[in-house]
C-alpha positions, -999 to +999 in steps of 0.1 A: +002+105+142+019+096+176+056+109+184+081+093+207+110+118+212+145+113+227+175+135+231+192+144+199+226+130+193+255+146+172+272+114+158+243+106+134+229+127+105+197+148+106+183+132+075+149+116+084+148+077+079+116+064+065+100+031+077+069+013+063+053-021+061+050-045+031+013-039+026+025-009+004+041-036-019+068-014-032+091-029-056+126-038-044+142-011-068+121+017-052+129+005-018+166+006-024+165+039-043+147+056-015+166+039+013+134+026+029+132+002+057+103-022+055+085-043+082+073-077+068+039-092+070+032-128+068+006-145+046+001-183+049-021-205+027-023-243+026+006-244+052+028-222+030+041-188+040+048-163+014+077-140+014+074-103+007+093-086-021+094-114-048+069-111-076+073-147-085+062-156-049+031-133-052+020-149-085+024-182-068+002-169-039-025-161-063-023-194-080-026-211-047-054-189-036-075-197-069-069-234-061-075-234-023-109-239-005-094-224+026-090-189+033-055-177+039-044-161+071-024-128+073-004-114+101+006-079+107+044-070+113+052-077+149+066-052+173+101-070+170+099-068+134+094-031+135+120-028+162+145-045+139+138-019+112+138+010+137+173-002+150+186-003+114+173+032+107+186+047+139+221+036+129+224+064+105+194+088+115+183+104+147+148+109+132+124+081+120+092+087+102+072+055+100+042+051+076+018+023+084-010+006+066-045+017+079-050+010+115-086-001+106-072-028+085-042-042+105-025-043+139+006-030+121+000+006+134-001-007+169+029-029+166+049+001+152+039+022+184+051-005+207+084-007+188+087+031+188+085+032+225+112+005+228+137+020+205+134+053+223+142+035+255+171+018+239+184+048+221+173+079+239+188+101+211+161+090+187+129+105+177+100+084+163+068+096+145+043+068+136+018+079+110-015+060+100-018+065+064-054+053+066-048+033+033-031+004+019-016-011-012-008+014-040-021+044-021+002+036+008+032+032-016+026+068-031+023+082+005+056+065+015+074+078-016+061+112-009+076+110+027+108+096+013+112+124-012+108+150+015+134+133+037+158+131+009+153+168+004+165+174+040+133+183+054+129+180+092+106+154+105+079+179+111+078+190+075+081+154+063+049+146+084+031+176+071+038+166+035+028+131+041-004+141+055-013+164+026-004+137+002-026+112+021-055+134+017-053+135-019-047+098-029-074+077-044-074+040-051-097+025-077-097-010-089-120-036-107-125-070-090-128-100-113-150-117-088-169-112-057-161-149-045-133-141-022-150-112-005-181-133+001-158-160+015-144-136+040-180-126+050-181-091+034-209-095+009-240-119+009-242-149-015-269-134-035-245-105-044-218-128-055-242-149-077-257-118-092-225-103-103-214-137-119-246-144-136-246-109-152-208-107-158-208-076-136-172-063-127-174-040-096-155-010-096-142-004-061-128+027-043-108+025-011-099+062-001-098+082+029-135+088+037-149+069+007-151+029+006-173+010-017-184+004-052-184+033-076-197+015-107-209-020-118-202-023-156-209-057-173-173-063-187-138-058-176-133-035-205-159-013-195-145-014-158-111-003-170-127+025-189-144+036-157-110+037-139-095+057-168-125+081-167-119+086-130-082+092-135-087+117-162-112+137-140-086+140-114-055+142-133-059+159-166-038+189-170-019+182-138+013+167-126+003+131-117+016+104-094+003+069-105+008+034-092-008+008-114-014-024-094-027-059-101-033-093-085-017-117-110-032-098-139+001-083-154-013-080-190-042-058-180-019-037-156+006-031-184-023-020-205-034+005-180+002+016-174+007+024-212-027+043-212-015+064-182+019+070-200+002+082-232-027+102-216-014+118-185+016+140-174+031+115-149+060+126-128+057+092-110+044+061-127+049+025-118+034-010-115+033-031-084+017-065-074-015-063-051+000-075-018-017-107-004-027-088+027-054-071+006-054-097-023-065-126+001-098-108+004-102-095-033-087-126-050-067-129-083-075-109-113-078-075-096-064-045-116-065-008-107-045+022-097-037+047-069-031+083-078-028+119-067-022+152-084+001+181-074 
């Protein structure tokens, strides 16, 4: 986390404004409910650039991805995009807390740092903290919402940052891939691995969490893969207050099934479904389904 601090002003409120990027794929309703400011990413495939925030657009992206022989290109939010969000946030708050997608995955974090310096130069009464979530997708969404709740409760930016850091250390993301083709196309796995999983109908269950990245199981059907995800969730969340984000890449029926299972088997204080943003989905392909979660 890096902070840029100005001189406090008295004409704005002390509530912390929360900024993030669209890799979190938060639904428009949650963005509005928590008064979040979102820096947009760009994803282009077959000459078409897809717009964040509309599920129909994302469904169309995955349809295009399945048909295209070309890999899509993804672009992090630019410093000017972050600056636009920081300006909007600074209109009503003198403290801004920005949660970015992992700096290991995107230049978003660096863009946010550049914009943070600029907004403090423009408006010296503004303080900005930029926090690297070290995650993406559903995990980033849960981290952002934890920050937003702390801000809404009137916590100072230091406490918002502490709560966010604690949450980030708890969140897990586990998902099943329908195919390794797209990861292979992006140079992440060898061709033989792709062929083997296809021939044996293996559905890799992958984890992307702080300090743990890779396959955790290789079941031979989607049903068994979903059961593996459910077992992971039960192991972490049974008997606890749970925060769960079910996510999918153009696989809404399976996502709804996992959502209903979580509703019936877990004590969820927070439970919602999101599309897997093309920033990540460009590498995993359509058909992915999984969840991010943490327990109080």
